[in-house]
GURO-771241 format. One record per residue (C-alpha): residue number from 1; residue in one letter; chain; x, y, z. Coordinates in steps of 0.2 Angstrom, whole numbers, always signed. Layout:
NUM/A/A/X/Y/Z
...
***
This chain:
1/M/A/-861/+177/-137
2/L/A/-876/+169/-141
3/V/A/-878/+165/-160
4/W/A/-894/+158/-170
5/V/A/-890/+148/-186
6/V/A/-902/+148/-198
7/Y/A/-902/+139/-214
8/D/A/-911/+134/-231
9/I/A/-900/+124/-242
10/V/A/-904/+113/-257
11/D/A/-893/+99/-257
12/T/A/-894/+87/-243
13/K/A/-877/+82/-242
14/K/A/-874/+101/-239
15/R/A/-887/+105/-228
16/N/A/-881/+88/-218
17/R/A/-863/+95/-218
18/I/A/-870/+113/-213
19/S/A/-877/+103/-198
20/Q/A/-862/+94/-194
21/I/A/-852/+108/-191
22/C/A/-866/+117/-180
23/K/A/-864/+102/-168
24/S/A/-845/+101/-169
25/Y/A/-845/+118/-163
26/G/A/-859/+115/-148
27/L/A/-870/+123/-155
28/Y/A/-892/+115/-151
29/R/A/-902/+110/-163
30/V/A/-920/+117/-161
31/Q/A/-927/+115/-177
32/K/A/-923/+106/-194
33/S/A/-912/+120/-198
34/V/A/-911/+130/-183
35/F/A/-897/+130/-171
36/L/A/-894/+139/-156
37/G/A/-879/+141/-144
38/T/A/-864/+150/-139
39/L/A/-848/+154/-149
40/N/A/-834/+167/-146
41/R/A/-830/+180/-160
42/N/A/-816/+168/-168
43/E/A/-827/+153/-167
44/L/A/-840/+166/-176
45/D/A/-829/+170/-187
46/E/A/-823/+152/-193
47/I/A/-840/+145/-195
48/S/A/-845/+159/-206
49/I/A/-830/+155/-217
50/K/A/-833/+134/-216
51/F/A/-850/+141/-220
52/L/A/-846/+149/-237
53/D/A/-836/+135/-242
54/I/A/-848/+124/-243
55/I/A/-865/+132/-249
56/D/A/-869/+138/-266
57/E/A/-872/+155/-265
58/N/A/-884/+155/-279
59/V/A/-897/+145/-272
60/D/A/-893/+144/-253
61/S/A/-893/+153/-237
62/V/A/-887/+153/-221
63/Y/A/-890/+166/-206
64/V/A/-880/+168/-191
65/F/A/-887/+178/-179
66/P/A/-874/+183/-164
67/M/A/-885/+191/-152
68/C/A/-882/+198/-135
69/D/A/-891/+192/-118
70/E/A/-901/+207/-117
71/D/A/-909/+206/-135
72/F/A/-910/+185/-132
73/K/A/-920/+190/-116
74/K/A/-933/+199/-128
75/V/A/-936/+184/-139
76/K/A/-953/+178/-141
77/L/A/-957/+162/-146
78/L/A/-975/+158/-153
79/G/A/-985/+145/-157
80/Q/A/-973/+129/-157
81/A/A/-955/+137/-154
82/F/A/-946/+120/-154
83/D/A/-945/+104/-163
84/R/A/-951/+94/-148
85/S/A/-942/+77/-157
86/L/A/-925/+88/-156
87/V/A/-925/+97/-142
88/T/A/-925/+93/-123
89/D/A/-932/+100/-107
90/E/A/-910/+103/-103
91/I/A/-907/+114/-119
92/I/A/-924/+123/-116
93/S/A/-919/+125/-99
94/K/A/-902/+131/-102
95/F/A/-909/+146/-115
96/F/A/-926/+150/-109
***
């Protein structure tokens, strides 16, 4: 399933650890704190547990949005949807 991971984390080391986990699961960075990719149900559960082990739930936020293909096709990208320094045309064509 397609998954968006969006986070707002105060501590830089923790933020970097979250991004490394996203990358290790094959997610693509589309903005500084936004990743997109495909995970199966077990990976979705694993990644959520790993995030919980890292973040401070009193000050940090991580959103993990699973999305079916039908709903993903309804996504509207407005303005500068991607950080062009992070996203290649290959990633854009893969998902959009």
